[in-house]
N, C-alpha and C positions, 0 to 999 in steps of 0.2 A: 557837308554833312549830310544832303537827301541819297544819294547810294548808299555809304554806313544804313544809313533809318531802314530804307526799302529792301536791302538783300538780308538785311536781318529781319524783317518782318516777311519778306518772301520766303527764306528759311524757315520760320513758323508755321506758314499759312495754314489754314486748319479750319471747325470748325467752332473752336474751342478759344480760336484768338482772335480777339477784334483790337482794329487800329484807328486811331485820330490823327488824322495829320493836317499842318497847318501849312497852306502854299499861298506862291507868292507865283508870279507869271515864269520866272527863271527858275522857281525851286518847286514845280509842281510836282507832286507822288503820282498825280490819274497817272503820270503817263510811264511808270515805272515797274507800278506793282502789279504782281501776279492777279486777276482778276478774282473777288471771295465776296463779292455779294452784297450782301445789306450789312457785312460785317466792317467797313472801311468807312471814315465818315470825314471829309472832306471840308476843312474849314479856311478861306480866301481872308487869306491877314489885306489890309487895306492900301489904297496905294498913295492916298493921301498923308503929308506929312505926319497933319497933328490926329490923326486917326489912329498914325503908328505908334504915335508917342505913348495916345492913350493904351492905346493895346498892349505893349511893349510893359506900361505900370499896373494896369488890371484887365487882365483878359479875360471879363467876364462871359463871354463867348465860348471859350474852352471849358474854361470852371465847369459850366453850364453842362457842356455838354460830357463832358468826363463822368457829371453826376450822373445824366437819363442813364448813361450806357451800363455807367456799374449796376443802376438801380435795375434797368429791363433784365441783364444778363449775367446775375450773379455773379461778377466780378470779384475774383480774389488777391490775383496779382495785376498791381500797376508799375511798368517799366518805363521809365523816361530813360530815352534814349541821346539823344539830340541836344544837351546840355539843360534847353527847357527851362533857360533862366527866369522868363515869367513866372513859372509856377513857383518860386521859391517862399516866398511868403503866405504856402497855400499847402505844404508840403505837411501841417499838423490837419490837415483840414482829409489830405487823400488819405490820409493813413487811418482815419475812421472811415474809411471806403474798402481798401484792400492793403495787402500787406506790397509795398516800394521799394523797388528797386530803382535805382542812378547809376548809368552807364558814366563814369568819368573819364572825362577825353583826355585834362590837361592838367596834372593834378601841378604842377611846377610850372612857372608863366614862361613861356617861349620869350627868345628877345625880338622885342618889337620897335621901330621906327613910327610913331603916329605922325600923319600929317600935321594935325596941331591941336592944338593944348585941348581944345574942347572934343576932339573925336576922341582922344584922351580919358575926358572926364566921361563922359557918355560910357568909352568902355567899362572904365573901373565900374560905375555905379552898377550901371548895366545889368553886363554881363558876369565882370571879377567877382564881384563883391557877393552877389545874388549866387552864383554855382558854388562860391567858397559854405554860402550860410547851407543850401542844398545839401553838400559833402558832411558837413558838420551833423550834418540834423537825418539825415538818412542811415538806419539799422544796417540796410543792405548792399553794397558798392559792387558796382563791377567793373573790370576794365579788360584789354585786349591787349596790354603789353606786361611783360614777364616782370621788369624793371620797374614798371609801377603796380604792380600788385605784391612785389615784395616790398617796397616802399608803404604802401595803405596798408598791411598788416603791422608793421611796424610802427605806423603812428595813427592805427585806431584799434589797437588789441580784442577792444570788448563789442568791436561789429561783426558782420560778415562779411568778407572780401570774394571774388568770384572772379575769375577768369575764363574767356574762351576768345578762340580763333580771332581774329578782324576780318570780315566778312570781302569778297571781292567787290573793287568800285563798280565791276561791269556790270551796266543792266541791259534791256532788249533795246532800249534806245541807241544806247553806246555804240552792241552790237552792230545795230545795221546801218547808224551813220549813213554816210553820202552824201553828207553835204559839204564841198568844199568853202574850204577856207578862206574868205576873198583877198586878205591881205597875201595871200599865199599860191597864186595862180599862175601856172609854171614855173613854180619855184619846187625844189626834191631835196631830197638826198642832206638835210641841212643839220645842224646840230642842235638838240632842241629841250629847252625847257617847258615845261607846261605845272601848274597852280598859281592861285593866291601869288602875286608877289609880297614876299613877308620877310624881315630881318634873318632870323631863323634860318630860312631854308637857303640861306647863300647867295643867294642871285648875285650879288655882288661879287663874288669870288668869281666866279663863272664868266662874267661878264670883262673883270679885268685879265681873267688871265688869257681868253679869247683875243681883246684889243692888242696884251702883248708879244700872243704866239700864233696869231690868226693864221701866217704864212706856214705853218707847220697843217694843214688839213687845205685850206682852198675851200674850205664851206663857209657856207652862210650862216650864223648865228640865228636862232627864232627866240627868242622869249614870250610864251602865250601866258596872258592870265591877268586879272582883274588885279589893283594895288596898287597902292601908294610905291612908285618908284621913289627908293629910302636915300639912295648914292647918283653921287655926281657924275654926268655923263660926259663924254668925251666925244660930241656928235660929228663933230667933223672926222671922227672916224672910225665911223659907224656905217662904211659904203655897205659893211658885209654883215650887220645885225638891223634884224626885222625885230620892233618891239609891239606885239597886239595887246594895249592893254587897256583890253575892255572880259566882259566877261565872256569864258568862251560855251557855247550852245552841247549838251548834251551831241548832237549831230553833229557837229566837227572834230568831236574826239577822234573818232575814227581816221577821218582824211588827214590828223595831226601826228598820229605817230606810224600810220602808215607808210606817208609820205618820208617820213627822217631818216638819214643816217644812223644815228642814237642820243638816246636820252640822257640828259647826264639832270641827278638830282644831288647838288653839293652844297647839304645842311649842314649845318654847324651843330643843331641837338635835334630833338625828337622823341616822342612818346610811342606814339601805335597813330598807324595810316597806311590804308591800302593801296597806296598810292604806284609802289610798285607793280601791282597789279592789271594797270595799264598798259605800261610795254611788254609786261610779260605774252598778256592774250594775243596784243596785236604781234607777237614776238620784232620787235624793236628790240636792237642792243642796246645794254643799258650801262651806265656811269656812274656808282656812286661815290658817296664820302667815306671814308674810316672807321666812322663816330660806332659806339657801340649799338643804336637804333636800327641800324644796316645786315651787322655781321649776323644776324639770327632771320635775315630777312632773303636771303644771298648765297648762293654756292659761288665763292670767289673765282672767276675767268672760266665759269662754267654755268652759271645765270647771268653772273653782273661781272663787271670788270668793277674796281674801288682803287681810291686815289687818295694820298696824304693830306690831310683838309689842309697845313700847314705849307704844301708847298707848293703852289699853283700851277707852278710848270707841270708838275707830275701830272696834274688830268688836264692839257694838252698832250702828254706823252700817252695818256692811255687812249685817247682818242685816235691818233694817230696808232697805236699799235692795235688796233682791231683788226685792219686789213691781217695781221700775222694769224688770227685766231680764226679756226673755223667756223666762217661765220654760220652756217646754215644750222651747225650741230653747236651752236649758239642760240639762236633760235629755237631752235626745239627743245633745247634743256630747257630754258627757261618756259616755256610752256608746258612743258611738262612737270615740272617745278609749280607752276600757277595752280594745274588740276589737284595736286595735292595740296597744299599751302590752304588754299583759296575754297575748299567743296563744304558745300552749306550742308549738307548731310551731318555731318563734325559739327558746326556751329549748332542746328537743330536739337542734337545729341547733347550735346555741352550742355544746353541751356535750359533745356527738359531736367537735367539733373541739378543743375542752381537752381529754377524753382520747384522741384521737389524736399528741396533740404529742405 
């Protein structure tokens, strides 16, 4: 969520835009925002587990900060950008302060397999239920996905539904990068999956396809990202598989993509994401599944190649056939597409129009 929120705010920076950011050591907005003086306020989320739960249930400091910023600066619009589930039961209070907009990230639940029952319960109560509550009680809804936009129009005909382009996930910290991923020292030209490990991202599809057809590529498979490994592993056959099952720092992302032979995103579903902005920016050849979500985000065999989701062998075939494409042209077309698709000035225009409506 950090690159999404940061790049939206960066696109809207100016004297009339104020931001309140809740930060953790791994998600620190101070590192990715273009400086805007006293307009930005940062709240550090507690590391103590008990205090975390208290903050999730009652975000006193956040509420008080919103109140003071609204009062001191005659705020007319409050836009909740990144789920902000802890504010669910304060929506009515926020509406008394200003007109409230809410960005809907996932109108429909993704396929998920949780590590245990407790995590499932906490997710349902603290996130899913409260996000649904906000959506139902906010009159101005925003999305970055055309399909989701159409669904919101049908589901909430009395609400104001808005659309704008998804921002790039590239921040200045990611651009400069430079930190070597310790697990990959001396290793390059690998097949890369990057992102939180979740069921809907189809990591098991890539893993199984690679184990059954690894001989076709001769390349190492790298699965980089934090999350519950929900599928059964065949560790005896993993001599060319590297799991980096931890949080990947922004400073490491450039290394991950710059050293990869290709990046693979075998998603089984999707709503809105800027994930392709990463390989496009770093000119890493990309292979995606043929789900509708990706169709509007690629030019097939020009910026990315796609494989048939229900035919795992076609994934490995696409990887081997990358050599038959003009790789340099492939990379350059992807970068040109990135510049058009993720233009911050367009997002600024779209948001100004949304707010003025």
